[in-house]
C-alpha positions as CSV (number, residue, x, y, z in Angstrom):
1,M,-8.7,-28.5,-19.7
2,P,-9.5,-28.1,-16.3
3,L,-7.1,-25.0,-16.0
4,G,-8.2,-23.5,-18.8
5,D,-5.8,-21.7,-21.5
6,A,-3.9,-20.3,-19.3
7,G,-2.8,-23.5,-17.6
8,F,-2.7,-21.8,-13.8
9,R,-5.6,-20.1,-11.2
10,I,-5.3,-18.5,-8.3
11,I,-7.2,-20.6,-5.0
12,D,-8.0,-20.2,-1.7
13,M,-7.7,-22.2,1.0
14,P,-9.6,-22.5,3.9
15,A,-7.8,-21.3,7.6
16,P,-4.8,-24.1,8.5
17,P,-5.8,-25.5,12.1
18,D,-2.9,-23.9,14.7
19,E,-1.6,-27.4,14.8
20,L,-0.2,-27.7,11.5
21,L,1.4,-23.8,11.5
22,A,3.4,-25.5,14.5
23,S,4.8,-28.3,12.8
24,Y,6.3,-26.5,10.6
25,E,9.2,-25.4,13.6
26,E,9.1,-29.3,14.5
27,L,10.7,-28.7,9.8
28,P,14.0,-30.9,10.3
29,V,16.3,-28.8,7.8
30,D,16.9,-30.1,4.4
31,A,20.5,-32.3,3.6
32,Y,20.1,-31.7,-0.7
33,M,18.7,-28.6,-1.2
34,G,18.6,-24.5,-0.6
35,N,22.0,-25.4,1.7
36,G,20.5,-25.1,5.1
37,T,17.7,-22.6,4.7
38,R,15.0,-25.3,3.9
39,Y,13.9,-28.0,6.0
40,K,11.4,-30.3,4.7
41,K,9.1,-33.7,5.6
42,F,7.8,-36.4,2.3
43,S,5.3,-38.5,2.3
44,Q,2.6,-39.9,-0.9
45,Y,-0.6,-40.6,-1.4
46,R,-3.4,-42.9,-3.2
47,L,-6.1,-40.5,-4.2
48,S,-9.3,-42.7,-5.0
49,A,-13.0,-41.2,-5.7
50,A,-15.2,-41.9,-3.1
51,A,-18.7,-42.2,-4.0
52,D,-19.6,-38.7,-2.2
53,G,-17.8,-36.8,-4.7
54,S,-14.6,-36.3,-2.3
55,W,-11.2,-37.8,-2.7
56,S,-10.3,-40.7,-0.2
57,F,-7.3,-40.7,0.9
58,E,-4.6,-43.7,1.2
59,R,-1.3,-42.7,2.4
60,L,1.7,-44.9,1.1
61,P,4.5,-46.5,2.2
62,H,7.6,-44.4,2.9
63,R,10.2,-44.1,0.1
64,D,12.4,-41.7,-0.9
65,C,11.7,-39.0,-2.8
66,T,13.3,-39.6,-6.3
67,A,13.4,-36.9,-8.8
68,F,14.6,-36.8,-12.8
69,K,17.6,-35.0,-13.1
70,K,16.0,-33.1,-16.0
71,F,13.5,-32.2,-14.2
72,N,15.1,-31.1,-11.5
73,A,19.1,-30.5,-12.2
74,V,19.8,-30.3,-8.3
75,G,17.4,-32.4,-6.5
76,G,17.3,-35.3,-9.7
77,G,19.2,-37.8,-9.9
78,M,19.5,-39.5,-6.5
79,R,17.6,-40.8,-3.4
80,R,16.2,-38.3,-1.3
81,T,15.3,-39.7,2.3
82,Y,13.0,-37.2,4.6
83,L,11.2,-37.9,7.6
84,P,7.2,-38.4,6.8
85,I,5.1,-35.1,7.1
86,D,2.8,-36.0,10.4
87,V,0.1,-33.6,10.3
88,D,-2.9,-33.8,8.3
89,L,-2.8,-31.8,4.7
90,T,-5.4,-33.9,2.7
91,P,-7.7,-31.2,3.8
92,L,-5.9,-28.3,2.0
93,I,-4.8,-30.6,-0.7
94,A,-8.5,-31.9,-1.1
95,V,-9.6,-28.2,-2.2
96,G,-7.2,-28.5,-4.8
97,A,-7.7,-31.9,-6.6
98,R,-11.4,-31.1,-6.6
99,E,-10.8,-27.1,-8.1
100,L,-7.8,-29.0,-11.2
101,D,-11.5,-31.6,-12.1
102,L,-9.2,-34.5,-11.0
103,D,-10.5,-37.6,-13.7
104,R,-13.0,-39.9,-11.3
105,G,-12.1,-42.0,-13.3
106,E,-8.9,-43.6,-12.0
107,D,-6.9,-43.2,-9.2
108,W,-4.2,-40.8,-8.7
109,Q,-0.2,-40.2,-6.8
110,I,0.4,-37.5,-5.4
111,N,4.1,-36.3,-3.8
112,V,3.3,-34.3,-1.1
113,H,6.2,-31.7,-0.4
114,Q,5.7,-29.7,3.4
115,N,8.9,-27.1,2.9
116,R,9.6,-24.2,5.3
117,T,12.1,-21.7,3.8
118,R,14.6,-19.8,6.4
119,A,16.1,-16.5,5.7
120,E,18.1,-14.7,7.8
121,L,20.4,-10.9,7.1
122,G,22.8,-11.2,4.5
123,R,21.7,-15.5,4.0
124,P,18.8,-15.3,1.5
125,G,16.4,-18.6,1.3
126,P,16.7,-19.7,-2.3
127,L,13.0,-21.6,-3.3
128,T,14.0,-22.5,-6.7
129,P,17.4,-23.8,-6.5
130,E,16.8,-26.1,-9.4
131,G,15.8,-22.2,-11.6
132,V,12.3,-22.1,-13.8
133,H,11.6,-25.7,-14.4
134,H,8.6,-28.5,-15.1
135,E,7.7,-30.4,-11.6
136,G,7.2,-33.7,-14.1
137,H,3.7,-34.4,-13.3
138,E,0.2,-33.0,-15.2
139,F,-0.7,-31.2,-12.2
140,V,1.2,-29.4,-9.2
141,M,-0.9,-26.8,-5.9
142,I,1.7,-24.7,-4.2
143,G,-0.9,-23.5,-1.1
144,V,1.1,-20.8,0.9
145,L,0.4,-20.8,4.7
146,D,2.5,-18.5,6.9
147,R,4.9,-15.4,5.6
148,Q,7.1,-13.6,8.6
149,R,9.4,-10.9,8.4
150,V,10.4,-11.6,4.5
151,S,10.3,-10.3,1.4
152,G,10.6,-11.6,-2.0
153,G,9.6,-15.3,-2.8
154,E,7.5,-13.7,-5.6
155,T,6.1,-16.8,-8.1
156,R,6.8,-15.7,-11.5
157,L,5.2,-18.5,-14.4
158,W,7.0,-19.5,-18.3
159,R,5.5,-20.6,-21.4
160,P,8.2,-23.8,-23.1
161,G,11.5,-21.6,-23.9
162,A,10.5,-17.8,-23.4
163,D,13.0,-15.5,-22.1
164,A,10.3,-13.6,-20.0
165,P,7.4,-14.9,-17.1
166,F,4.0,-14.6,-18.8
167,W,2.4,-13.7,-14.8
168,S,4.1,-12.8,-12.0
169,G,3.1,-12.6,-7.8
170,T,3.6,-13.2,-4.8
171,L,1.6,-15.4,-2.8
172,R,-0.5,-14.5,0.5
173,P,-1.0,-17.3,2.5
174,G,-4.2,-19.2,2.4
175,Q,-3.3,-19.2,-1.1
176,A,-2.4,-21.6,-3.7
177,V,-1.6,-21.3,-7.6
178,L,-3.1,-25.0,-9.2
179,L,-0.3,-25.1,-12.5
180,D,-0.9,-27.9,-16.0
181,D,2.5,-28.3,-15.3
182,K,2.8,-29.7,-18.6
183,A,2.1,-26.0,-19.8
184,V,3.6,-23.7,-17.8
185,A,7.3,-23.8,-16.0
186,H,7.2,-22.1,-12.8
187,D,10.3,-20.9,-10.3
188,V,9.8,-18.5,-7.1
189,T,12.3,-16.0,-5.8
190,D,14.2,-16.1,-2.9
191,V,12.5,-14.6,0.1
192,V,15.1,-12.0,2.1
193,S,14.8,-11.0,6.4
194,A,12.2,-7.5,5.2
195,T,13.6,-6.8,9.5
196,G,16.7,-8.0,9.8
197,E,15.7,-10.2,11.8
198,P,15.7,-14.5,11.1
199,G,12.1,-14.7,8.9
200,H,10.3,-17.4,6.9
201,R,7.6,-18.3,3.7
202,D,5.9,-21.7,5.1
203,I,4.3,-23.6,1.8
204,F,3.1,-27.4,0.7
205,I,3.8,-28.5,-3.1
206,V,1.4,-31.3,-4.5
207,A,2.7,-33.3,-7.9
208,F,-0.6,-35.5,-9.1
209,S,-0.1,-37.8,-11.3
210,R,-2.2,-40.6,-12.6
211,W,-1.7,-44.2,-10.8
212,T,-1.5,-46.0,-14.8
213,H,1.5,-43.2,-14.6
214,K,3.9,-45.3,-12.2
215,W,5.5,-42.8,-10.5
216,Y,5.4,-44.1,-6.9
217,G,8.1,-47.4,-6.5
218,D,10.8,-49.5,-7.6
219,D,10.0,-48.6,-11.0
220,H,10.0,-45.3,-10.6
221,D,13.0,-44.9,-8.6
222,A,15.1,-47.1,-10.6
223,A,14.5,-45.4,-13.8
224,A,15.6,-41.6,-12.4
225,L,18.4,-42.4,-10.9
226,S,19.0,-43.8,-14.6
227,D,18.1,-40.8,-15.5
228,G,20.9,-39.3,-14.0
229,Y,23.3,-41.4,-14.7
230,D,22.8,-41.4,-18.2
231,R,22.9,-37.7,-18.6
232,E,26.7,-37.3,-16.6
233,F,27.0,-40.0,-18.6
234,S,26.3,-38.4,-22.5
235,G,29.0,-35.8,-21.3
236,A,31.3,-38.9,-20.9
237,T,33.1,-39.4,-25.0
238,V,36.0,-40.5,-25.7
239,E,36.8,-37.1,-27.3
240,E,36.5,-35.0,-24.1
241,T,38.7,-37.6,-22.0
242,G,40.5,-38.9,-24.2
243,T,42.1,-42.3,-24.8
244,E,42.6,-43.2,-21.1
245,R,39.4,-45.0,-19.5
246,Q,40.0,-43.8,-15.7
247,P,38.7,-40.2,-16.3
248,V,35.9,-42.1,-17.4
249,I,35.7,-44.5,-14.1
250,R,36.6,-40.6,-11.7
251,D,33.4,-39.4,-13.6
252,I,30.8,-42.4,-12.5
253,A,32.7,-42.7,-8.8
254,A,32.0,-38.6,-7.9
255,L,28.3,-39.4,-9.6
256,L,27.7,-42.4,-8.1
257,E,29.4,-40.2,-4.5
258,G,25.5,-39.0,-3.8
259,A,23.7,-42.2,-4.5
260,V,25.4,-44.1,-3.0
261,L,26.3,-42.8,0.3
262,G,22.8,-42.5,0.7
263,H,22.7,-46.4,-0.1
264,E,25.0,-46.8,2.3
265,L,23.9,-44.3,5.1
266,S,20.1,-45.7,5.2
267,R,21.4,-49.3,7.2
268,I,24.0,-47.3,9.1
269,S,22.7,-46.5,12.6
270,E,23.0,-43.5,14.5
271,E,24.7,-45.3,17.6
272,S,27.3,-45.8,15.4
273,V,28.3,-42.4,14.0
274,T,29.9,-40.3,15.8
275,G,33.1,-38.0,16.3
276,Y,32.3,-36.3,13.0
277,P,33.1,-32.5,12.6
278,V,30.2,-29.8,11.9
279,T,31.3,-28.3,9.0
280,G,33.6,-28.2,5.9
281,P,35.7,-30.4,3.8
282,A,37.3,-32.1,7.2
283,Y,33.7,-33.5,7.9
284,V,33.4,-34.7,4.0
285,R,36.1,-36.5,4.3
286,W,34.8,-38.6,7.5
287,L,31.4,-39.5,5.8
288,K,33.7,-40.4,2.7
289,T,36.1,-42.6,5.8
290,M,33.3,-43.5,8.1
291,V,31.4,-44.7,5.4
292,S,33.9,-47.1,2.5
293,E,34.9,-48.4,6.8
294,H,31.3,-50.0,8.2
295,P,31.2,-53.2,7.8
296,T,27.7,-52.6,6.2
297,S,29.3,-50.5,2.9
298,G,32.2,-52.6,1.2
299,T,34.9,-52.1,-1.5
300,R,32.5,-52.8,-3.9
301,H,29.5,-51.2,-3.9
302,P,26.8,-53.4,-6.8
303,A,26.2,-50.1,-8.3
304,K,29.6,-49.1,-8.8
305,T,31.0,-52.4,-9.5
306,E,27.9,-52.1,-12.7
307,L,28.7,-48.7,-13.7
308,V,32.9,-48.9,-13.6
309,A,32.4,-51.8,-15.7
310,A,30.4,-49.9,-18.0
311,A,33.2,-47.8,-18.5
312,A,34.7,-50.6,-20.1
313,R,31.9,-50.7,-22.9
314,P,31.0,-48.8,-26.0
315,P,29.9,-45.7,-26.3
316,Y,32.3,-45.3,-23.1
317,A,35.1,-47.3,-23.5
318,P,38.6,-45.8,-25.7
319,R,38.5,-46.8,-29.6
320,A,41.3,-48.3,-30.9
């Protein structure tokens, strides 16, 4: 194992260029994780072994971010739409790839997340809303590039099923932790304002998987979304919902809300989105109404039609 029995290693990274650090100022808010305190972009690459012993990076066509709900209870089982990363993180990623001693006999696929978490007085910034978790990949690299006016942000590493972390520490800017993701789970404590003024923590996360494991493309997305549906439906038993089918259908509608809205919104131009409330329940009502009435939408969305029909079949259908 490249990381040995410990399953992790802390490494130093080269100093990042100024333009990379400045790019964190341009990250848009993450609409799915962090309750307005996280800012994010996302990209994916294919790594191939080069003749000189390095790795070549091929940026893959941009796709939504999908994850299995069993690994991310908050952001899994749905499509998350982010802008692509527009700065070059590959020199830093290459350091991690070298230290991991990736198998050069095959290509690798990586998911790259560029994240800023912001904290203000009285408003902490949650770094892992999903709690203690695995990413579901083979290896993970978490690199810290900047910390300004925040405390907290302690990385904690856990053995599967453990009641307490076996290691904890606060990564300094310029450090990264490499993880054997199958052997070690992780979480990070919230960051809080250290001075009473707004502060932030800037990081990037890289998840490494063998190309043959197919963590990129339509098949992966379908499996990740199906995982979310299956896990929600597994609790919708007849014993829990009684003899009426309608409660199960309502569960399906609630489950599909995020996926359907994301799908439809991706087809709606910015020019058609006007007159929206800023926050609160009024915004939710407006969003649902706008999507349901928009010409690109329809009352019989294919995914909803298929899954509502599934409610009429075992094991979700009421028993006679």
